[in-house]
C-alpha positions in Angstrom: 36.1 -18.7 33.7 33.7 -16.0 32.6 35.4 -13.0 30.9 35.5 -9.7 32.6 32.6 -7.3 31.7 34.7 -4.8 29.8 36.1 -7.6 27.7 32.6 -9.0 26.9 31.5 -5.5 26.0 34.5 -4.8 23.7 33.9 -8.1 21.9 30.2 -7.1 21.4 31.2 -3.7 20.0 33.8 -5.3 17.7 31.0 -7.2 16.0 29.3 -4.0 15.0 30.0 -2.0 11.9 30.9 1.7 12.0 27.3 2.7 11.2 26.0 0.4 13.8 28.3 1.8 16.4 26.9 5.3 15.6 23.4 3.9 16.2 24.7 2.4 19.5 26.0 5.8 20.5 22.7 7.3 19.6 20.9 5.1 22.1 23.5 5.8 24.8 22.9 9.5 24.4 19.1 9.4 24.2 17.7 6.2 25.6 20.0 3.7 27.2 17.0 1.9 28.7 15.1 1.6 32.0 16.3 4.3 34.4 20.0 4.2 33.3 21.7 7.6 33.0 22.4 9.0 29.5 26.0 9.5 28.3 26.6 13.0 27.0 27.1 13.5 23.3 30.3 15.4 23.9 31.8 12.4 25.6 30.9 10.0 22.8 32.0 12.3 20.0 34.9 10.6 18.2 34.9 7.8 20.8 36.2 4.6 19.4 35.1 1.2 20.8 37.7 1.1 23.6 36.6 4.6 24.8 33.0 3.6 24.6 33.7 0.6 26.8 35.4 2.9 29.4 32.5 5.4 29.4 29.9 2.7 29.7 31.7 0.9 32.6 32.0 4.3 34.4 28.3 5.0 33.9 26.7 1.5 34.4 29.3 -0.4 36.5 28.3 -4.1 36.8 25.1 -3.6 34.8 26.9 -2.5 31.7 26.1 -5.7 29.7 22.4 -5.3 30.6 22.5 -1.9 29.0 24.4 -3.1 26.0 22.1 -6.1 25.3 19.0 -3.9 25.6 20.4 -1.5 23.0 21.4 -4.2 20.7 18.0 -5.8 20.9 16.3 -2.5 20.0 18.8 -2.0 17.1 18.0 -5.4 15.8 14.3 -4.7 15.9 14.8 -1.5 13.9 16.9 -3.4 11.3 14.4 -6.1 10.5 14.1 -4.7 6.9 17.8 -5.2 6.4 17.6 -8.8 7.6 14.6 -9.4 5.2 16.5 -7.8 2.3 19.5 -10.1 2.8 17.4 -13.0 1.5 16.2 -11.1 -1.5 17.8 -11.2 -5.0 19.2 -8.0 -6.6 16.1 -7.9 -8.9 13.7 -8.2 -5.9 15.6 -5.4 -4.1 15.4 -3.3 -7.2 11.6 -3.8 -7.5 11.2 -3.0 -3.9 13.1 0.3 -3.8 13.4 1.8 -7.3 9.7 2.8 -7.8 9.8 4.7 -4.5 13.0 6.5 -5.4 11.6 7.4 -8.8 8.4 8.7 -7.2 10.5 10.9 -4.8 12.5 12.4 -7.6 9.4 13.1 -9.8 7.9 15.0 -6.8 11.1 16.9 -6.4 12.0 17.8 -10.0 8.8 17.9 -12.0 8.0 21.5 -11.0 10.1 24.6 -11.0 9.2 28.0 -9.5 9.4 31.2 -11.4 10.5 34.2 -9.3 10.6 33.7 -5.6 10.0 30.1 -4.8 7.5 30.7 -2.0 5.4 33.2 -3.9 6.0 31.9 -7.4 3.7 29.7 -9.3 5.0 26.1 -10.0 5.6 25.3 -13.6 6.2 21.9 -15.1 9.9 21.5 -16.0 9.0 19.5 -19.1 7.0 22.4 -20.4 9.7 25.0 -20.1 12.9 23.0 -20.6 14.9 24.1 -23.6 17.6 21.8 -25.0 21.0 23.2 -24.1 24.0 23.4 -26.4 26.2 20.8 -24.8 29.6 19.9 -26.2 32.2 17.3 -25.5 35.5 19.0 -25.0 36.6 22.0 -23.1 39.9 23.7 -22.1 43.0 21.9 -23.0 44.4 22.1 -19.4 41.5 20.2 -18.0 41.3 17.6 -20.7 44.8 16.4 -20.2 43.5 14.2 -17.4 39.7 14.3 -17.5 36.9 13.6 -20.0 34.9 16.8 -19.8 31.5 17.4 -21.2 31.2 21.1 -21.2 28.1 23.3 -21.5 29.0 26.4 -23.5 27.6 29.0 -25.8 27.4 28.3 -29.5 29.6 31.3 -30.3 32.5 30.1 -28.2 35.7 29.4 -30.1 36.8 25.9 -29.2 40.3 24.8 -28.2 39.8 21.6 -30.1 37.1 20.1 -32.3 33.9 19.5 -30.3 30.8 17.4 -30.8 27.4 18.4 -29.7 25.5 15.8 -27.6 22.1 15.4 -26.0 21.7 15.5 -22.3 20.5 11.9 -22.0 23.7 10.8 -23.8 26.3 12.4 -21.7 27.6 9.0 -20.4 27.7 7.4 -23.8 31.2 6.9 -25.1 32.2 8.8 -28.3 32.9 6.8 -31.5 36.3 5.2 -31.2 36.5 5.4 -27.4 36.8 2.0 -25.7 36.6 2.9 -22.0 33.2 3.7 -20.5 32.7 7.3 -19.2 32.5 7.2 -15.4 32.8 10.9 -14.6 31.3 13.9 -16.2 32.1 17.5 -15.3 29.7 20.1 -16.7 31.2 23.6 -17.0 29.7 26.9 -18.1 29.0 30.5 -17.0 26.6 31.1 -14.1 22.9 30.9 -15.1 23.5 29.0 -18.3 21.4 26.0 -17.0 23.7 23.5 -15.4 21.4 22.9 -12.4 18.4 22.6 -14.6 20.3 20.1 -16.8 20.8 17.8 -13.7 17.2 18.2 -12.8 16.0 17.3 -16.3 18.4 14.3 -16.4 17.0 13.1 -13.1 13.4 13.7 -14.1 13.7 11.8 -17.4 15.2 8.9 -15.5 12.4 9.0 -12.9 9.7 9.2 -15.6 11.2 6.2 -17.5 12.1 8.4 -20.5 15.8 7.8 -20.7 18.8 5.9 -19.3 16.9 2.9 -17.9 20.1 1.0 -17.7 20.8 3.1 -14.7 19.2 1.3 -11.7 19.6 4.0 -9.1 20.2 7.8 -9.4 21.1 9.9 -6.4 21.2 13.7 -6.9 23.0 15.7 -4.1 23.6 19.4 -3.8 26.7 20.8 -2.2 24.5 23.2 -0.3 23.0 20.1 1.4 26.4 18.5 1.9 27.9 21.7 3.5 25.5 21.3 6.4 27.1 17.9 7.1 30.7 19.2 7.1 31.4 18.1 10.7 29.5 14.8 10.4 30.9 11.3 9.5 29.2 8.9 7.2 30.0 5.8 5.2 29.0 6.2 1.5 26.1 3.8 2.1 25.1 5.8 5.2 25.1 9.0 3.3 22.8 7.6 0.7 20.5 6.2 3.5 20.5 9.7 5.1 19.2 11.5 2.0 17.3 8.7 0.3 15.5 6.8 3.1 13.9 4.5 0.6 17.2 2.7 0.2 17.5 2.2 4.0 13.9 1.0 4.3 14.6 -1.6 1.6 17.6 -2.8 3.6 20.2 -2.0 0.8 23.6 -2.1 2.4 25.6 -2.4 -0.9 25.2 -1.0 -4.4 27.9 -3.0 -6.1 25.3 -5.2 -8.0 23.7 -2.1 -9.6 24.6 0.6 -12.0 24.4 3.8 -10.1 24.8 7.5 -11.0 25.7 10.1 -8.3 25.0 13.8 -9.2 26.7 16.6 -7.3 25.3 20.0 -8.2 26.7 23.4 -7.3 30.4 22.8 -6.9 30.9 26.6 -6.7 28.9 26.5 -3.4 31.1 23.8 -1.9 32.5 24.6 1.5 34.2 21.2 2.0 38.0 21.0 2.0 38.4 19.2 -1.2 42.1 18.4 -1.2 42.5 15.5 -3.6 46.3 15.3 -3.2 46.3 14.9 0.6 43.0 13.2 1.3 43.2 9.5 2.1 41.6 7.3 -0.6 38.7 5.3 0.8 37.5 2.2 -1.0 35.2 0.7 1.5 31.6 2.0 1.0 30.7 0.9 4.6 33.5 2.7 6.4 32.7 6.0 8.0 34.7 9.1 7.3 34.1 12.9 6.8 31.9 14.0 3.9 34.8 15.7 2.1 36.7 12.4 1.9 33.6 10.7 0.5 
């Protein structure tokens, strides 16, 4: 006996990941196919798979599976790069994507503008960059729990002995430290050069000058992330959103690569960063709000 249409549709949607369901919703809102009516975005917002089934049955009745199959076929056509990438080795994927990412970052960071960006003249960052006085250490309250690499003025009186380090070495462990450094927080007064430091770090990597053990480097600004405050992404989906080269290469996981994420402009963050109440998410393919990510 053939299963009821809503059951068939639900089973089809259960086989889709969270990101794929978002793409499925996109087609329902914009192009369900043929002359079928669109389903309003407001109806699909926050709709789970069961709600999606109800909305589609109401809209398409006994032709609901025809609509669903049409959308799935178009989604599969658009993800051909992902299918191709699944048969590639990690090294082949790296060779396919890394040069494009480095080219993008070089274009983004090799020039800075003096004065007003639109009217100013572009200047090469490498020509004007001045080595900052970077120290490992910081205020005692912070260092109880975190390894902090702090940008400070040379005249500052330290709370504990500090060691100066070069910007390309900020992830290298200090002598006598066994655990690798996974998180670095830069601190310093406004205008001291924290943003330029992240740009220089990214540019040196993109130009093959430093840290080539890092396979992918993804710089974000909180100003960009604030715009997505109401959106939901998986970690992989967020990377795909900002760095389309990774999506085109069909990369759905970064666990085989050493990756650095840079988040610049914490003082501009408008996301509700509550680390005590926020649910810990460990699945890079599961969608959630940007502040949880």
